[in-house]
C-alpha positions in Angstrom: 18.9 5.3 19.5 16.7 7.5 17.5 12.9 7.5 18.5 10.4 7.7 15.7 6.5 7.7 16.3 4.2 6.7 13.6 0.5 7.6 13.8 -1.7 5.5 11.6 -5.5 4.7 11.1 -4.7 1.5 9.1 -3.6 -1.3 11.3 -4.2 -5.1 12.0 -6.6 -6.8 11.5 -6.7 -4.8 8.2 -4.9 -6.5 5.2 -3.7 -3.8 3.0 -0.6 -2.2 1.5 -0.6 0.5 4.2 -0.3 -2.0 7.0 2.1 -4.1 5.3 4.4 -1.2 4.7 4.4 -0.1 8.3 4.9 -3.6 9.6 7.9 -4.1 7.4 9.2 -0.6 8.3 9.0 -1.4 12.0 10.7 -4.7 11.4 13.6 -3.2 9.7 14.0 -0.3 12.1 16.6 -1.9 14.4 19.0 -2.2 11.4 19.2 1.6 11.5 19.3 2.0 15.2 15.6 3.4 15.3 13.0 2.7 17.9 9.5 2.8 16.4 6.4 3.5 18.5 3.0 3.3 16.7 -0.2 5.0 17.6 -2.9 2.8 16.1 -6.7 2.1 16.4 -5.9 -0.6 18.8 -5.2 2.1 21.4 -8.7 3.4 21.3 -12.4 2.6 21.2 -13.4 2.2 17.6 -16.5 2.3 15.3 -16.9 0.4 11.9 -16.6 2.8 8.9 -20.0 3.3 7.2 -20.2 1.1 4.2 -16.8 -0.5 5.1 -17.1 -2.3 8.5 -13.8 -4.0 8.0 -12.1 -0.7 8.7 -12.4 0.6 12.2 -12.4 4.3 13.0 -10.7 5.4 16.2 -12.6 7.4 18.7 -9.8 9.8 19.8 -8.9 13.5 20.1 -5.9 15.9 19.8 -5.4 15.7 23.6 -5.3 11.9 23.7 -2.8 11.6 20.8 -0.7 14.5 22.2 -0.4 12.6 25.5 0.8 9.5 23.6 3.3 11.7 21.7 4.6 13.4 24.7 4.9 10.2 26.7 7.2 8.6 24.0 9.0 11.8 23.4 10.0 11.1 19.9 12.7 12.7 17.9 10.4 12.8 14.9 6.7 12.1 14.0 5.4 10.4 10.8 1.6 10.5 10.1 0.7 7.7 7.9 -3.0 8.3 7.2 -5.6 11.0 7.0 -8.2 9.5 9.3 -9.1 10.3 12.9 -5.7 9.4 14.4 -3.9 11.2 11.6 -5.9 14.3 12.1 -5.5 14.3 15.8 -1.6 13.7 15.4 -1.5 16.6 12.9 -3.2 18.9 15.2 -1.1 18.0 18.1 2.1 18.5 16.3 1.0 21.8 14.9 0.0 22.9 18.4 3.4 22.0 19.8 5.4 23.4 16.8 6.6 19.8 16.1 7.7 19.1 12.6 6.3 15.8 11.0 6.2 14.0 7.7 3.2 12.3 6.1 2.7 9.6 3.4 0.2 9.6 0.6 -0.9 5.9 0.4 -4.5 6.0 -0.9 -6.0 8.0 -3.8 -9.1 9.2 -1.7 -10.3 11.6 -4.0 -10.8 8.9 -6.8 -12.3 6.4 -4.3 -14.7 9.0 -2.9 -15.8 10.0 -6.4 -16.4 6.2 -7.2 -19.0 6.3 -4.4 -20.3 9.8 -4.0 -21.0 12.9 -6.4 -18.1 14.9 -4.9 -15.9 16.7 -7.3 -12.2 15.6 -7.3 -11.0 19.2 -6.9 -12.8 19.5 -3.5 -11.3 16.2 -2.3 -7.8 17.1 -3.4 -8.1 20.6 -1.8 -8.9 18.9 1.6 -6.0 16.5 1.3 -3.6 19.2 0.0 -4.3 21.3 3.2 -3.7 18.2 5.3 -0.4 17.2 3.7 1.2 20.6 2.9 1.7 21.3 6.6 4.1 18.5 6.7 7.9 18.9 6.3 7.7 16.2 3.7 5.2 14.1 1.9 6.3 10.6 1.0 5.0 9.1 -2.2 5.7 5.6 -3.7 6.3 6.4 -7.2 7.3 8.9 -9.9 4.0 8.9 -11.6 2.2 9.6 -8.3 4.5 12.4 -7.5 3.6 14.0 -10.8 -0.1 13.7 -10.1 0.2 15.3 -6.7 2.5 17.9 -7.9 -0.1 18.9 -10.4 -2.7 19.3 -7.6 -0.3 21.6 -5.8 1.2 19.3 -3.1 4.7 20.4 -1.9 7.8 18.9 -0.4 7.3 15.5 -2.1 9.7 12.7 -1.2 10.1 9.3 -2.8 9.5 6.2 -0.7 9.3 3.0 -2.7 8.1 -0.4 -1.3 9.6 -3.9 -1.0 8.8 -7.5 -0.9 9.5 -10.5 1.3 11.3 -12.6 -1.3 11.8 -15.5 1.2 8.1 -15.9 1.8 6.9 -15.0 -1.7 8.9 -17.4 -3.9 8.4 -20.0 -6.6 7.3 -23.4 -5.1 6.9 -26.9 -6.1 3.6 -27.4 -4.4 0.5 -26.4 -6.2 -2.5 -25.5 -4.0 -4.7 -24.9 -7.0 -4.0 -28.1 -8.9 -7.7 -29.1 -9.1 -8.6 -26.0 -11.1 -8.5 -26.0 -15.0 -5.4 -24.0 -16.2 -4.2 -21.4 -17.0 -5.1 -19.8 -13.6 -5.6 -15.9 -13.5 -5.3 -14.5 -10.0 -6.5 -11.4 -8.2 -5.5 -10.5 -4.7 -6.9 -7.5 -2.9 -9.9 -5.7 -1.3 -13.1 -6.6 -3.0 -14.2 -2.9 -3.2 -15.3 -0.7 -6.0 -12.0 1.2 -6.2 -10.2 -2.1 -7.1 -12.2 -2.3 -10.4 -12.2 -6.1 -10.0 -15.2 -6.5 -12.4 -12.9 -5.5 -15.2 -11.2 -8.8 -14.5 -14.1 -11.0 -13.7 -15.9 -9.9 -16.9 -12.9 -11.0 -19.1 -13.4 -14.0 -21.5 -10.4 -16.0 -20.5 -9.5 -19.7 -20.7 -8.9 -21.8 -17.6 -9.9 -20.4 -14.1 -10.2 -17.1 -12.3 -9.2 -17.1 -8.7 -10.0 -14.2 -6.3 -8.4 -13.8 -2.9 -9.6 -11.1 -0.5 -12.8 -9.9 1.2 -14.6 -6.6 1.2 -18.0 -4.8 0.8 -18.6 -6.2 -2.8 -17.8 -9.8 -1.8 -21.5 -11.1 -1.7 -22.4 -9.3 -4.9 -19.4 -10.5 -6.7 -19.9 -14.1 -5.7 -23.4 -14.0 -6.9 -22.7 -12.2 -10.1 -19.6 -14.4 -11.2 -20.4 -18.0 -10.1 -17.6 -19.4 -12.4 -14.9 -17.4 -10.5 -13.5 -19.1 -7.4 -13.5 -16.9 -4.4 -11.2 -18.1 -1.6 -11.6 -15.3 1.0 -8.8 -13.6 2.8 -5.4 -15.4 3.2 -2.0 -14.1 4.4 1.5 -15.4 5.1 2.2 -19.0 3.9 -1.2 -19.8 2.6 -1.2 -16.6 0.5 2.3 -17.3 -0.8 1.3 -20.8 -1.9 -1.7 -19.4 -3.8 0.5 -16.8 -5.6 3.1 -19.5 -6.7 0.3 -21.8 -7.9 -1.1 -19.2 -10.4 -0.1 -18.6 -14.0 -0.9 -14.7 -14.3 -1.6 -12.1 -11.7 -4.3 -9.7 -13.0 -4.3 -6.2 -11.5 -7.4 -4.3 -12.8 -7.1 -1.4 -10.5 -6.9 2.2 -12.0 -6.4 4.1 -8.6 -3.7 2.3 -6.6 -0.6 4.3 -5.8 1.8 1.4 -6.0 0.6 -2.2 -5.6 2.7 -4.2 -3.2 0.8 -7.3 -4.4 2.4 -6.7 -7.9 5.8 -7.5 -6.2 4.5 -10.4 -4.3 3.2 -12.0 -7.5 6.4 -11.3 -9.3 8.6 -12.7 -6.5 6.5 -15.8 -6.6 7.4 -16.2 -10.3 4.0 -15.0 -11.7 3.8 -12.3 -14.4 1.5 -9.4 -14.2 -1.4 -8.2 -16.5 -2.5 -4.6 -15.8 -3.7 -1.4 -17.2 -0.9 1.2 -18.0 -1.6 3.5 -14.9 0.1 4.7 -11.8 1.4 1.8 -9.9 1.8 -0.8 -12.6 3.7 1.7 -14.8 6.1 2.3 -11.9 6.5 -1.3 -10.7 6.4 -3.1 -14.2 7.4 -0.3 -16.5 9.5 -1.7 -19.4 10.9 -4.6 -17.2 9.3 -7.3 -19.3 7.9 -8.9 -16.1 4.3 -8.2 -17.1 2.0 -6.7 -19.9 0.5 -3.4 -19.6 -2.3 -2.6 -21.9 -5.7 -0.7 -22.1 -7.0 -4.2 -23.3 -6.7 -6.3 -20.0 -7.7 -9.4 -21.9 -4.9 -8.9 -24.3 -2.5 -8.2 -21.3 -3.6 -11.3 -19.4 -3.2 -13.7 -22.5 0.2 -12.0 -23.4 1.5 -12.4 -19.8 1.2 -16.2 -20.1 4.3 -16.2 -22.3 6.6 -14.5 -19.8 9.3 -16.5 -18.1 8.6 -17.0 -14.4 12.4 -17.0 -13.7 12.6 -13.5 -15.3 9.7 -12.3 -12.9 11.4 -13.6 -9.9 14.7 -12.1 -10.8 13.3 -8.6 -11.4 11.2 -8.7 -8.1 14.1 -9.4 -5.8 15.6 -5.9 -6.5 12.8 -4.5 -4.4 13.9 -5.2 -0.7 12.1 -3.9 2.5 15.5 -3.0 3.9 16.1 -0.7 0.9 12.5 0.7 1.3 13.3 1.5 5.0 16.6 3.1 4.3 14.8 5.4 1.8 12.1 6.3 4.5 14.5 6.9 7.4 16.7 9.2 5.0 13.6 11.1 4.2 12.8 11.8 7.9 16.4 12.9 8.4 16.3 15.4 5.6 12.9 16.7 6.7 14.3 17.3 10.1 17.3 19.3 8.7 14.8 21.8 7.2 12.5 21.8 10.2 14.8 21.0 13.2 13.7 20.0 16.8 15.5 21.1 19.8 16.8 17.4 20.1 20.1 16.4 18.3 19.9 16.0 14.6 19.3 12.5 13.2 22.4 11.0 11.8 22.6 9.8 8.2 21.1 6.3 7.8 23.0 3.5 6.1 22.2 0.0 5.3 23.8 -2.5 7.9 
């Protein structure tokens, strides 16, 4: 069995696309004869991230992470994030001459620029230095690949995402039945980078429903009393909310993919979004959503899309296919930067 170690600063109880991607990757690993070991913040003492206490930063070091790597003795290492654990894992791998891959989940330069007066070129330079030491940088979409290539990132490899179509599906029950229709739904972190006020300011009929928590929660609840803030939900409860909505509105301008788009579509709910990285790659010309610079126009237009069409399109994205792509990437990366251990065999779907 091939042994893969993944170092990540994003992990439970966080609810986001990085955690969901890694959880599903680990769940699929057995189909490919892969044993996955994760180094996460749960392995260390942590401190709340300034301004974003929901995210805990690990108090770790290269020595501690190196000890974990050596103890597991992996055939390959993947570094999922650029936080304290990711930085320590990168240093340990480079000190040992051990090849590794990384993944670019979050557009940190844009997120930082939304909060602090730091030029994008400086943030991109720091991230370019971090990632370009890798044997491969995994990105979720063609448009993101183009953006990073333009900023000098090398060895880019495609790793798409999936959806649990058995959990997220059209349902007969309606947990939002008491609200006036149509129901426009947003699911995600309540943070500045999600651009959620672009949705909440829209003049739309019916009801606006928001699922999620974050640093802007108190401010948004006070500023938009007509919207319905349901807090954080996951699993069955979240799936029921999705299927009870009429349109999923995705106002973000900085997401790298948007797993929530697939969850909505698999639930039979069309998408309204801006034509930017993420929605362009997931929705494209599929007809499962409306992409427009006028988000209100997109939201109203999405009301006319068939729920059956959305569901049919979404089930093309499976987590097993996503895992197959990921594992093939690490195999190819190892061919270029081999370890003393045996080469990884080609990965095939079971």
